[in-house]
DOMILUM-810416 format. One record per residue: x, y, z of N, C-alpha, C in turn. Coordinates in steps of 0.02 Angstrom, whole numbers, padded with zeros to 5 digits, always signed. Atoms other than C-alpha are relative to their C-alpha. Example, Ala and Ser with C-alpha at 12.3 -4.5 7.8 and 13.67 -1.06 7.14 Angstrom:
! DOMILUM-810416
+00045-00059+00000+00615-00225+00390+00045+00060+00000-00042-00059-00003+00684-00053+00357-00039+00055+00037
//
This chain:
! DOMILUM-810416
+00055-00045-00010+00096+00161+00236-00048-00018+00055+00044+00011-00058-00006+00175+00396-00065+00046-00007+00063-00033+00004-00189+00224+00402-00032+00003+00072+00034-00006-00066-00276+00295+00561-00066+00028-00013+00072-00029+00006-00463+00325+00573-00028+00009+00072+00040-00007-00061-00577+00387+00710-00075+00009-00021+00070-00013+00010-00764+00380+00716-00022-00013-00074+00016+00014+00069-00777+00299+00546-00043-00065+00000+00048+00056-00002-00934+00191+00538+00001-00031+00070-00001+00036-00065-00921+00059+00672+00067+00007+00036-00061-00004-00027-00742+00091+00702+00012+00068+00041-00010-00062-00046-00716+00208+00854+00072+00029-00011-00068-00022+00007-00527+00214+00833+00037-00061-00026-00035+00056+00026-00417+00105+00725+00063+00022-00038-00063-00009+00038-00244+00094+00643+00017-00063-00038-00027+00059+00033-00181-00021+00511+00047+00019-00054-00056-00015+00048-00034-00032+00392-00011-00052-00058-00001+00044+00061-00024-00107+00215+00061-00045-00001-00053+00049+00013+00074-00263+00189-00003-00013-00076+00009+00024+00067+00105-00350+00022-00071-00029-00011+00064+00028+00001-00053-00444+00067-00033+00027+00068+00036-00028-00063-00175-00352+00197-00069-00030+00002+00060+00029-00010-00321-00443+00267-00038+00028+00058+00038-00017-00056-00465-00380+00373-00057-00053+00007+00055+00047-00007-00581-00510+00442-00036+00017+00070+00046-00018-00057-00715-00510+00580-00070-00011-00018+00069+00008+00007-00899-00517+00603-00035+00051-00046+00041-00047+00043-01035-00428+00505-00006+00069+00042+00009-00064-00029-01055-00242+00538+00051+00020+00053-00055-00016-00043-00889-00224+00624+00053+00052-00029-00044-00054+00031-00807-00089+00507+00043-00020-00056-00047+00024+00053-00719-00196+00379-00006+00040-00065+00010-00037+00060-00801-00113+00228+00013+00073+00008-00018-00065-00010-00787+00056+00303+00070+00014-00008-00072-00005+00008-00599+00039+00315+00019-00011-00068-00021+00014+00069-00589-00032+00141-00024+00060-00047+00022-00053+00040-00698+00100+00058+00039+00070+00014-00036-00062-00020-00613+00244+00147+00072+00000-00028-00066+00002+00027-00439+00184+00094-00004+00000-00074+00007-00005+00074-00494+00156-00089-00014+00067-00021+00013-00068+00019-00569+00330-00094+00059+00049+00005-00060-00040-00004-00410+00409-00034+00047-00012-00055-00046+00020+00051-00300+00314-00152-00030+00023-00074+00031-00022+00069-00423+00361-00296+00001+00070-00010+00006-00070+00005-00425+00540-00257+00060+00045+00021-00056-00038-00030-00255+00592-00179+00028+00051-00046-00024-00047+00048-00193+00678-00336-00034+00062-00004+00042-00063+00002-00331+00801-00335+00006+00035+00069+00005-00028-00068-00327+00825-00145+00066+00033+00021-00065-00033-00023-00139+00857-00123+00014+00064-00043-00015-00066+00032-00092+01034-00157+00074+00021+00003-00067-00028+00001+00077+01096-00216-00004+00066-00039+00003-00067+00032+00101+01280-00258+00069+00014-00034-00059-00017+00034+00222+01326-00393+00004+00077-00005+00000-00071-00011+00282+01503-00362-00007+00037-00066+00012-00040+00059+00231+01634-00484+00065+00023-00035-00066-00023+00029+00410+01694-00512+00034-00057-00035-00030+00054+00041+00457+01520-00574-00032-00006-00068+00034+00004+00060+00322+01525-00706+00023+00063-00047-00023-00058+00033+00379+01703-00751+00063-00011-00032-00069+00019+00029+00558+01643-00771-00005-00044-00058+00011+00044+00053+00500+01505-00879-00016+00038-00066+00023-00039+00060+00405+01623-00995+00053+00050-00027-00050-00051+00021+00548+01750-00999+00064-00029-00028-00066+00030+00022+00701+01635-01017-00009-00063-00036+00012+00059+00040+00621+01482-01093+00017-00063+00038-00014+00065-00043+00680+01361-00954+00002+00028+00071-00004-00013-00071+00664+01351-00767+00014-00070+00033-00021+00059-00034+00741+01227-00644-00028+00003+00069+00028+00005-00068+00653+01170-00484+00032-00056+00038-00030+00052-00042+00729+01074-00340-00056-00036+00036+00056+00036-00027+00606+00940-00297+00009-00015+00080-00013+00006-00077+00689+00920-00121-00040+00047+00039+00040-00054-00033+00608+01085-00075-00072-00022+00014+00068+00023-00007+00436+01009-00103-00003-00062+00043-00001+00063-00042+00479+00841-00026+00002+00017+00073-00003-00019-00067+00520+00933+00135-00069+00019+00028+00065-00022-00022+00340+00994+00142-00049-00059-00001+00043+00057+00009+00273+00816+00121-00055-00010+00053+00044+00012-00058+00198+00801+00294-00058+00048-00002+00051-00055+00002+00103+00967+00279-00050-00015-00059+00038+00015+00063+00043+00917+00101-00051-00059+00017+00040+00061-00020-00023+00749+00169-00054+00017+00050+00046-00019-00051-00105+00824+00322-00058+00043-00031+00055-00044+00029-00201+00958+00219-00043-00046-00044+00040+00043+00047-00252+00827+00092-00044-00050+00040+00044+00044-00045-00318+00709+00234-00057+00039+00026+00056-00039-00027-00416+00852+00306-00053+00013-00055+00047-00008+00052-00495+00889+00138-00037-00062-00017+00032+00063+00013-00527+00706+00109-00053-00022+00049+00051+00005-00053-00614+00692+00277-00066+00031-00015+00058-00038+00013-00732+00823+00224-00045-00032-00057+00036+00027+00059-00774+00726+00063-00028-00071+00013+00024+00069-00012-00813+00558+00152-00075-00010-00008+00067+00011+00016-01000+00585+00143-00017-00016-00073+00015+00013+00073-00995+00588-00048+00038-00066-00018-00034+00064+00013-00867+00444-00050-00044-00059+00019+00046+00053-00027-00990+00338+00049-00075+00009-00023+00071-00012+00021-01147+00416-00032-00048+00000+00063+00036+00003-00059-01204+00450+00145-00013+00073+00028+00018-00064-00030-01273+00595+00254+00066+00030+00036-00055-00030-00024-01149+00723+00315+00005-00014+00081+00001+00013-00076-01198+00694+00501+00028-00069+00019-00030+00064-00013-01137+00514+00486+00075+00006+00009-00070-00008-00004-00959+00581+00481+00017+00060+00042-00021-00050-00049-00963+00711+00617+00050-00034+00048-00052+00026-00051-00804+00686+00718+00044-00050-00033-00042+00051+00036-00729+00571+00585+00068+00030-00017-00066-00018+00025-00545+00579+00556+00034-00053-00041-00037+00052+00041-00441+00497+00417+00066+00026-00014-00064-00026+00007-00258+00511+00415+00048-00054-00030-00057+00048+00026-00112+00432+00313+00063+00023+00025-00066-00014-00024+00061+00419+00385+00049-00034-00050-00057+00028+00039+00207+00398+00265+00066+00011+00030-00067-00013-00018+00390+00378+00293+00034+00052-00041-00021-00059+00043+00441+00554+00231+00072+00021+00016-00067-00021-00011+00618+00560+00298+00041-00030-00061-00039+00025+00053+00738+00554+00154-00033-00035-00059+00042+00029+00053+00608+00522+00020+00049-00014-00059-00043+00009+00058+00697+00440-00129-00039+00037-00060+00030-00036+00057+00666+00545-00286+00033-00026-00068-00036+00038+00059+00726+00420-00420-00038-00003-00064+00038+00008+00063+00586+00433-00546+00032+00040-00056-00024-00033+00060+00643+00474-00723-00060+00033-00035+00056-00036+00026+00532+00604-00806+00020+00027-00073-00011-00028+00068+00520+00644-00996-00068+00012-00026+00067-00012+00027+00355+00724-01037-00001+00063-00045+00010-00049+00045+00307+00836-01183-00071+00021+00001+00071-00018-00008+00146+00934-01159-00019+00049-00058+00028-00043+00053+00039+01008-01299-00064-00030-00020+00059+00023+00029-00107+00975-01409+00011-00025-00071-00011+00027+00062-00108+00859-01560+00075-00011-00014-00071+00004+00016+00060+00858-01649+00044+00059+00028-00033-00063-00028+00107+01026-01566+00025-00012+00068-00025+00004-00063+00221+01013-01421+00022+00067+00027-00012-00069-00025+00229+01170-01314+00051+00007+00054-00054-00002-00048+00335+01131-01166+00018-00073+00022-00021+00067-00028+00437+00984-01088+00017+00007+00067-00022+00006-00072+00466+00926-00913+00042-00062+00002-00048+00056-00001+00618+00815-00885+00037-00004+00069-00039+00012-00061+00714+00741-00741+00040-00068-00010-00044+00058+00003+00860+00619-00733-00014-00044+00066+00013+00043-00056+00847+00471-00615+00045+00020+00059-00045-00016-00050+01001+00525-00519-00003+00069+00029+00004-00070-00016+00944+00705-00501-00062+00013+00037+00058-00026-00031+00821+00797-00390-00026+00062-00033+00015-00065+00032+00808+00936-00514-00049-00012-00058+00054+00003+00054+00652+00956-00625+00013+00060-00046-00018-00051+00050+00687+01050-00787-00065+00005-00042+00056-00014+00041+00542+01135-00875+00027+00049-00059-00025-00038+00060+00580+01201-01055-00057+00014-00048+00049-00016+00052+00474+01294-01176+00022-00026-00066-00017+00031+00068+00469+01210-01351-00020+00048-00055+00025-00051+00051+00392+01363-01439+00017+00072+00029-00011-00066-00023+00416+01547-01432-00055+00021+00050+00050-00018-00053+00330+01629-01285-00065+00029-00026+00060-00033+00030+00209+01728-01398-00043-00048-00033+00036+00053+00031+00155+01566-01478-00029-00050+00052+00025+00047-00054+00116+01484-01306-00066+00023+00019+00071-00018-00014-00072+01483-01293-00030-00042+00061+00021+00038-00058-00083+01393-01129-00001+00049+00060+00001-00043-00059-00136+01491-00970+00059-00022+00049-00050+00014-00049+00004+01506-00839-00025-00050+00050+00028+00044-00052-00113+01416-00715+00005-00074-00020-00007+00068+00026-00116+01262-00827+00067-00025+00003-00071+00016-00002+00072+01260-00840+00023-00020+00075-00018+00013-00071+00089+01272-00648-00034-00063+00023+00032+00061-00021-00039+01137-00623+00032-00062-00028-00031+00053+00030+00049+01021-00743+00066-00017+00033-00064+00014-00035+00218+01049-00656-00014-00029+00068+00016+00021-00068+00136+01025-00484-00021-00075-00003+00022+00070+00010+00054+00859-00543+00062-00044-00010-00061+00038+00010+00226+00799-00600+00038-00011+00065-00031+00002-00062+00302+00840-00436-00031-00048+00052+00036+00045-00044+00167+00754-00340+00011-00072-00019-00010+00063+00023+00187+00601-00445+00069-00031+00022-00069+00021-00023+00376+00593-00408+00004-00013+00077-00006+00004-00072+00359+00618-00221-00046-00052+00032+00049+00037-00038+00200+00524-00176-00018-00067-00031+00027+00059+00031+00156+00393-00308+00040-00067+00024-00035+00059-00021+00297+00277-00242-00028-00028+00067+00034+00023-00060+00199+00264-00078-00073-00018-00005+00072+00004+00008+00020+00272-00140-00019-00039-00061+00017+00039+00059-00024+00129-00256-00065+00014-00037+00059-00011+00040-00145+00138-00398-00053-00056+00025+00048+00053-00021-00306+00051-00330-00046-00026-00049+00057+00029+00036-00428-00065-00412-00045-00039+00046+00042+00037-00050-00577-00128-00311-00055-00040-00029+00057+00043+00016-00700-00268-00331-00044+00000+00063+00043-00007-00057-00840-00222-00210-00044-00059+00007+00042+00056-00014-00961-00342-00136-00060+00004-00044+00056-00009+00044-01093-00271-00253+00014-00012-00074-00021+00011+00070-00996-00323-00410-00043-00047-00042+00042+00048+00038-01114-00465-00455-00057+00033-00031+00056-00039+00032-01256-00343-00484+00020+00040-00059-00023-00039+00057-01152-00235-00594+00008-00044-00062-00007+00044+00060-01114-00386-00707-00070-00017-00028+00068+00017+00026-01299-00436-00720-00036+00056-00037+00043-00057+00024-01367-00262-00756+00043+00047-00050-00042-00037+00044-01227-00212-00877-00036+00035-00058+00041-00027+00054-01348-00189-01024-00040+00059+00027+00044-00054-00023-01464-00085-00920+00039+00062+00015-00045-00058-00018-01315+00027-00865+00016+00034-00059-00019-00035+00064-01266+00057-01044-00063+00037-00029+00061-00034+00021-01448+00097-01084-00010+00063+00032+00008-00062-00040-01454+00220-00945+00051+00054-00020-00050-00048+00023-01292+00300-01010-00024+00031-00067+00023-00028+00067-01364+00316-01190-00056+00047+00010+00058-00044-00013-01524+00390-01122+00022+00067+00028-00027-00061-00028-01423+00514-01023+00031+00044-00052-00025-00042+00054-01334+00571-01177-00050+00027-00043+00053-00029+00036-01492+00589-01269-00034+00060+00036+00030-00055-00041-01563+00696-01125+00045+00064-00004-00046-00054+00006-01407+00800-01134-00001+00039-00066+00002-00028+00068-01422+00828-01320-00064+00038-00010+00060-00036+00007-01603+00888-01304-00011+00055+00053+00004-00045-00050-01570+00998-01153+00005+00074-00028-00011-00068+00021-01589+01190-01177+00066+00026+00027-00064-00025-00015-01438+01301-01161+00011+00019+00075-00005-00021-00066-01478+01352-00984+00003-00060+00048+00001+00062-00040-01478+01170-00925+00072-00015+00027-00063+00016-00031-01338+01122-00804+00008-00081-00014-00010+00070+00020-01267+00951-00879+00021-00038+00064-00025+00038-00057-01184+00908-00712-00056-00025+00045+00058+00020-00039-01352+00901-00624-00023-00064-00020+00027+00060+00024-01407+00764-00738+00054-00056+00004-00048+00048-00003-01241+00672-00742+00010-00030+00071-00009+00022-00071-01234+00661-00551-00061-00029+00028+00061+00023-00026-01414+00620-00527-00007-00074+00015+00006+00079-00007-01411+00433-00554+00054-00030+00036-00059+00033-00031-01244+00410-00469+00008+00021+00073-00012-00030-00064-01255+00511-00309-00020-00046+00059+00023+00043-00050-01341+00372-00213+00045-00063+00010-00044+00063-00003-01196+00247-00237+00069+00025+00027-00066-00011-00027-01030+00239-00141+00049+00001-00065-00051-00002+00054-00873+00279-00246+00024-00069-00027-00019+00066+00023-00812+00096-00252-00051-00034-00043+00050+00029+00042-00982+00043-00324+00003+00039-00067-00008-00038+00062-00971+00185-00449+00057-00022-00050-00058+00024+00034-00798+00124-00498-00012-00068-00032+00016+00063+00029-00860-00051-00524-00049+00007-00061+00051-00013+00059-01009+00010-00634+00040+00029-00059-00032-00027+00062-00896+00117-00742+00049-00049-00030-00047+00048+00029-00763-00022-00763-00042-00052-00041+00039+00045+00038-00903-00143-00814-00032+00020-00059+00029-00027+00058-00980-00023-00935+00052+00008-00055-00051-00012+00048-00808-00001-01024+00036-00063-00023-00037+00063+00010-00765-00184-01048+00022-00006-00076-00020+00004+00067-00762-00168-01240+00060+00029-00015-00064-00033+00012-00623-00040-01242+00051-00032+00047-00054+00028-00048-00536-00123-01088+00031-00065-00030-00024+00064+00025-00525-00286-01180+00052+00006-00057-00051-00012+00048-00412-00208-01313+00070+00010+00027-00065-00012-00034-00273-00183-01185+00028-00068+00026-00032+00061-00030-00148-00313-01118+00037+00023+00063-00034-00013-00057-00090-00310-00942+00070-00032+00000-00059+00029-00003+00085-00351-00889-00003-00077+00022+00009+00072-00016+00014-00518-00823-00012-00038-00064+00010+00031+00065-00048-00566-00999+00064-00008-00032-00062+00000+00037+00123-00526-01069+00055-00045+00036-00057+00033-00032+00236-00600-00935-00018-00060+00044+00023+00055-00045+00133-00721-00825-00064-00030-00026+00059+00025+00026+00004-00802-00937-00030-00061+00039+00025+00055-00042-00004-00953-00819-00047+00022+00054+00045-00023-00052-00089-00846-00691-00072+00009-00031+00067+00000+00034-00230-00816-00818-00025-00069-00004+00024+00071+00002-00240-01003-00840-00030-00022+00069+00023+00015-00062-00257-01022-00653-00071+00027+00017+00065-00036-00008-00397-00893-00652-00057-00035-00044+00050+00036+00046-00485-00987-00796-00023-00061+00032+00017+00063-00033-00480-01145-00694-00050+00015+00056+00050-00016-00052-00571-01056-00554-00069+00011-00026+00066-00019+00027-00714-00990-00662-00023-00057-00050+00019+00054+00045-00711-01147-00773-00009+00020-00071+00010-00027+00063-00697-01048-00933+00036+00066-00013-00023-00066+00015-00665-00875-01006-00054+00048-00015+00045-00057+00021-00746-00707-01036+00020+00023-00070-00016-00034+00067-00763-00623-01205-00052+00055-00008+00043-00056+00016-00836-00461-01268+00003+00007-00074+00004-00007+00072-00896-00451-01452+00008+00079-00023-00007-00068+00028-00874-00297-01566-00064+00038+00008+00062-00032-00020-01054-00259-01525-00011+00012+00072+00006-00009-00073-01014-00241-01341-00043-00050+00035+00037+00052-00035-01095-00405-01296+00043-00042+00041-00042+00033-00050-01022-00495-01144-00023-00069+00006+00014+00075-00006-01015-00684-01139+00048-00036+00044-00044+00047-00033-00946-00822-01036+00003-00065-00038-00008+00058+00040-00877-00972-01127+00028-00054+00045-00024+00061-00045-00865-01135-01017+00052-00040-00040-00049+00043+00025-00719-01248-01049-00038-00065-00033+00028+00057+00032-00756-01394-01167-00071+00007-00019+00071-00008+00018-00919-01318-01218-00011+00004-00072+00003-00004+00072-00880-01322-01406-00030+00067-00022+00014-00068+00021-00901-01132-01421-00067+00025+00029+00062-00024-00034-01066-01116-01318+00019+00062+00038-00012-00061-00038-01077-00943-01256-00064+00018+00042+00052-00019-00051-01180-00890-01101+00003+00073+00018+00006-00065-00028-01244-00719-01052+00017+00001+00072-00009-00006-00073-01213-00656-00880-00066-00024+00033+00063+00023-00025-01394-00695-00841+00001-00079+00005-00003+00073+00007-01361-00878-00894+00052-00029+00039-00058+00022-00032-01198-00889-00800-00010-00008+00073+00003+00007-00070-01168-00941-00623+00019+00063+00038-00019-00060-00045-01154-00812-00481+00073+00003+00011-00068-00001-00007-00977-00863-00460+00038+00032-00062-00027-00031+00063-00938-00814-00643-00010+00074+00003+00017-00067-00001-01023-00652-00617+00045+00039+00054-00035-00030-00054-00933-00614-00451+00072+00011-00011-00072-00004+00016-00758-00637-00529+00007+00034-00064-00007-00031+00067-00795-00541-00691+00049+00062+00001-00044-00060-00004-00711-00375-00639+00072-00025+00010-00069+00020-00018-00561-00466-00565+00031-00031-00061-00029+00032+00061-00540-00570-00726+00019+00052-00051-00021-00050+00048-00540-00420-00840+00060+00045+00021-00062-00033-00019-00422-00327-00725+00062-00034-00009-00060+00041+00004-00298-00465-00718+00027+00000-00075-00020+00010+00071-00299-00489-00908+00015+00065-00036-00004-00060+00043-00311-00311-00970+00024+00066+00036-00012-00063-00034-00279-00179-00833+00060-00001+00047-00046+00001-00058-00156-00241-00700+00066+00027-00020-00066-00028+00007+00005-00144-00678+00042-00021+00062-00046+00014-00058+00155-00187-00568-00006+00054+00050+00003-00048-00055+00139-00104-00401-00074+00024+00020+00070-00020-00010-00055-00090-00407-00017-00027+00072+00035+00027-00062-00166-00120-00250-00064-00030-00026+00060+00033+00016-00299-00243-00294-00042-00014+00067+00040+00007-00060-00440-00230-00163-00059-00039-00015+00059+00042+00016-00572-00366-00154-00038-00008+00067+00046+00005-00059-00720-00356-00033-00028-00070-00009+00026+00066-00003-00760-00540+00008+00018-00039-00066-00018+00037+00059-00661-00636-00126-00034-00067-00001+00037+00062-00004-00757-00790-00072-00067+00001-00024+00071-00011+00016-00920-00718-00136-00025-00051-00050+00031+00049+00045-01022-00861-00212+00044-00061-00023-00047+00053+00025-00875-00979-00221-00003-00064+00044-00010+00062-00032-00866-01162-00177+00061-00003+00040-00059+00004-00042-00738-01203-00040+00063-00012-00040-00062+00018+00042-00620-01281-00169+00024+00060-00040-00022-00062+00039-00621-01120-00271+00022+00053+00046-00024-00050-00053-00599-01017-00114+00079-00015+00011-00068+00023-00008-00436-01119-00092+00042+00029-00060-00037-00022+00054-00388-01077-00266+00010+00069-00008-00010-00072-00006-00421-00896-00247+00056+00022+00044-00057-00011-00050-00304-00893-00095+00065-00009-00033-00064+00017+00036-00168-00974-00206+00015+00055-00053-00009-00050+00048-00202-00845-00340+00021+00063+00031-00023-00064-00035-00185-00698-00220+00069-00003+00017-00068+00004-00012-00022-00761-00162+00045+00004-00056-00038-00003+00065+00038-00780-00340+00003+00073-00022+00001-00069+00024-00012-00598-00376+00045+00042+00044-00048-00032-00046+00080-00539-00218+00071-00011-00021-00067+00021+00017+00234-00630-00274+00026+00030-00068-00022-00029+00059+00238-00542-00445-00004+00080+00006-00006-00072-00009+00225-00368-00373-00069+00041+00003+00064-00033-00010+00035-00331-00353-00012-00006+00075+00025+00005-00069-00018-00283-00176-00072-00016+00001+00069+00023-00003-00182-00362-00123-00030+00020+00068+00043-00019-00064-00311-00299+00009-00061-00039-00003+00066+00032+00002-00458-00409+00055-00030+00005+00068+00038+00015-00061-00593-00418+00179-00031-00074-00008+00026+00069+00010-00656-00595+00213-00035-00028+00061+00035+00041-00054-00771-00710+00313+00019-00073-00013-00008+00072+00023-00691-00867+00235+00058-00028+00040-00049+00039-00028-00602-00988+00344+00043-00036-00048-00036+00041+00048-00552-01085+00193+00054+00044-00033-00050-00041+00025-00454-00936+00121+00057+00010+00047-00050-00007-00055-00366-00907+00287+00042-00063+00004-00036+00062-00009-00323-01090+00307+00045-00016-00061-00045+00013+00057-00256-01104+00130+00061+00042+00000-00057-00042-00007-00148-00955+00158+00047-00021+00051-00038+00033-00052-00086-01041+00315+00043-00054-00028-00035+00052+00033-00039-01188+00209+00061+00027-00040-00053-00031+00037+00058-01075+00092+00057+00026+00042-00051-00027-00046+00148-00996+00238+00043-00064+00026-00033+00058-00038+00189-01166+00322+00046-00038-00053-00042+00039+00051+00257-01240+00155+00057+00040-00020-00051-00045+00027+00371-01091+00123+00062+00002+00043-00063+00007-00039+00524-01162+00211+00040-00054-00041-00046+00041+00033+00675-01252+00144+00013-00067+00035-00004+00063-00037+00641-01422+00220-00022-00057-00047+00016+00056+00051+00642-01588+00117-00070-00022+00008+00069+00030-00002+00474-01651+00188-00050+00050-00023+00049-00053+00023+00387-01485+00148+00002+00005-00076-00005-00001+00071+00454-01490-00029-00036-00063-00027+00034+00060+00026+00390-01668-00048-00077+00010+00008+00074-00010-00005+00216-01623+00020-00023+00052-00053+00019-00053+00049+00207-01468-00092-00005-00031-00070+00004+00028+00064+00246-01573-00245-00055-00052-00003+00055+00047+00002+00127-01711-00195-00071+00027-00007+00063-00034-00002-00013-01589-00167-00014+00051-00055+00009-00045+00059+00018-01489-00326+00014+00074+00013-00015-00072-00014+00082-01326-00246+00065+00019-00039-00057-00033+00036+00199-01215-00352+00038+00042+00047-00039-00042-00044+00345-01126-00274-00023+00072-00004+00024-00074+00008+00275-00960-00347-00066+00015+00040+00059-00006-00041+00119-00988-00241+00016+00009+00076-00020-00001-00071+00207-00998-00074+00009+00074+00022-00006-00067-00025+00211-00842+00035+00027+00004+00068-00032-00006-00067+00307-00780+00185-00042+00037+00049+00039-00028-00049+00228-00729+00349+00012+00077+00002-00018-00069-00002+00316-00560+00342-00029+00047-00059+00031-00034+00057+00227-00517+00180-00074+00018+00016+00073-00004-00012+00056-00522+00265-00014+00041+00061+00027-00033-00061-00038-00408+00385-00074-00020+00005+00069+00023-00016-00200-00473+00461-00028+00033+00056+00033-00037-00055-00318-00371+00564-00071-00029+00011+00069+00027-00017-00476-00431+00658-00036+00063+00022+00052-00058-00021-00622-00302+00671-00040-00027+00058+00038+00018-00059-00692-00322+00843+00004+00051+00056-00003-00043-00056-00719-00240+01010+00061-00021+00043-00056+00013-00040-00567-00222+01120+00011+00059+00047-00017-00055-00044-00497-00115+01264+00066+00031-00030-00057-00037+00028-00383+00017+01186+00000+00069+00034-00009-00073-00025-00319+00191+01232-00027+00043-00054+00025-00050+00044-00418+00325+01153+00042+00068+00010-00044-00056-00007-00314+00479+01115-00028+00051+00052+00019-00047-00053-00312+00598+01261-00024-00030+00063+00024+00035-00061-00371+00466+01384+00058-00041+00026-00054+00042-00034-00255+00381+01510-00026-00068+00015+00033+00065-00014-00377+00235+01536-00024-00029-00065+00023+00035+00062-00421+00105+01407-00077+00000-00001+00075+00002+00014-00597+00105+01334-00013-00056-00045+00020+00054+00046-00690-00041+01257-00037+00028-00056+00036-00025+00061-00740+00001+01078+00020-00043-00059-00013+00036+00062-00739-00062+00904+00061+00027-00033-00060-00016+00025-00568-00066+00825+00025-00054-00045-00036+00054+00041-00441-00168+00717+00058-00024+00039-00055+00027-00042-00327-00286+00812+00045-00040-00050-00048+00037+00042-00170-00348+00727+00011-00071+00019-00007+00070-00016-00166-00538+00720+00067-00021-00005-00066+00031+00001-00016-00642+00756+00005-00047-00061-00015+00045+00056+00063-00733+00610+00066-00036+00016-00062+00035-00014+00184-00869+00648+00028-00031-00061-00029+00028+00058+00307-00921+00514-00009-00076-00010+00004+00073+00000+00285-01104+00559-00076-00021-00008+00074+00020-00008+00092-01109+00594-00046+00041-00033+00048-00045+00039+00021-00965+00496-00036+00053+00041+00035-00053-00028-00113-00839+00541-00044-00025+00059+00044+00015-00057-00200-00842+00713-00066+00034-00012+00071-00030+00017-00377-00805+00645-00051-00022+00050+00039+00027-00052-00463-00826+00808-00075+00020-00010+00069-00019+00018-00620-00738+00742-00041-00058-00026+00033+00060+00033-00660-00898+00642+00003-00058+00050-00009+00058-00043-00593-01020+00772-00055-00006+00050+00051-00001-00053-00721-00968+00902-00062-00033-00026+00060+00026+00027-00869-01012+00787+00012-00074-00014-00015+00070+00015-00786-01174+00727-00001-00044+00062-00002+00033-00065-00750-01227+00908-00070-00010+00032+00065+00005-00028-00925-01192+00958-00039-00056-00035+00034+00051+00043-00994-01302+00816+00024-00069+00020-00027+00062-00017-00875-01438+00863-00024-00025+00068+00024+00022-00068-00924-01437+01046-00073-00026-00003+00068+00020+00002-01108-01444+01001-00005-00068-00028+00004+00065+00036-01085-01588+00882+00028-00061+00042-00028+00050-00042-00977-01683+01002-00047-00022+00058+00049+00014-00053-01108-01662+01137-00059-00042-00030+00055+00039+00037-01244-01730+01010+00023-00071-00002-00022+00070+00016-01139-01883+00971+00016-00038+00062-00028+00037-00057-01064-01923+01141-00037+00004+00064+00031-00013-00064-01185-01859+01272-00065-00040+00013+00060+00037-00009-01322-01991+01253+00009-00037+00065-00004+00040-00070-01365-02064+01426+00001-00076-00011
//
């Protein structure tokens, strides 16, 4: 998947692709968060934005004959048009995604480019739709077939679902078959996640007060006005963090595929935070340090590192699904350099079990640790010896081709429609050498400057 943007925040024009691990680094106010939030918003909303029309005659045939067959290839052939329309609609929604003014996005363009030639339609579908124990119609598809079969399970006269809802349900299924294989389910940990952890109780109090206000409102009151009032000033990723944090009690009841199949990853995460999280039946959130003999700390009493990793910890243990895109804005937030190295190894481990990861970072420690994982990932006896001596597991090593790194900076590029290059803010693809790792020159410049100054201090005395 390739993403192209124009006039998005600081980014005048930029293009980037998703790898198994995607990294955007660079200075402050260079467009990293704009690119991250825009991508998250699109992946969060594409099902609503993409429009597929189910012909009226197909619904009429279903109601008259009890069954209708649709060739999904016909809809797949329209994929580019569906994507383009969805991107146009999404661009219009960017002010609400960023909780910003409309004029900030005048001239903005956001486009997704997918490989739509010969789209594989291999998903198996077996859905029964209805209410309660009553099943009204079924949607099925075999893996080896491109035919979607919709079947009534009750007599037409007993079917009390509007035709529009039937059409929408069929369209949603077709969208899932065609596009979900390209557009991963996103989970984001924004840079504001620490605050959401601290003020979780206040957020729940605000929610309960909101429900009370709704209950006391007169019948002419618009509930959506109140529901949106306290949230409209926050960008969508922050809202997603807040909502996730508020629901920890119910989230803790689920088990992710990592919990079931890779519990050692959770052990690695526990080593980073030095303990574990727990939520009581009364929805009280605590951190339990290792070897503390049961001592429980509230988020107020816990370190900023514990708070900054809260969402990620609950996601890994309870929510993660194979094929997800885990997006972390500044994973190094509040972490000691040693824990930044551990986070890099955790990220590589997640990539190797099938979770795509997208990060923005200012951390030279994370980049250098990833370089170590790349450099050790070769079948050479001395590298195997070093990995064993230094405690690296084979599952933590990562290949250069799995990673895409972009540097947010000013550069000379061709702006569409111009024949001459223009200097503007963009994203530059960094070189990744299989033997030496990532060429993260945006960090090297600052480090070299400090080394030069310190060398002058030490060696330049007359």
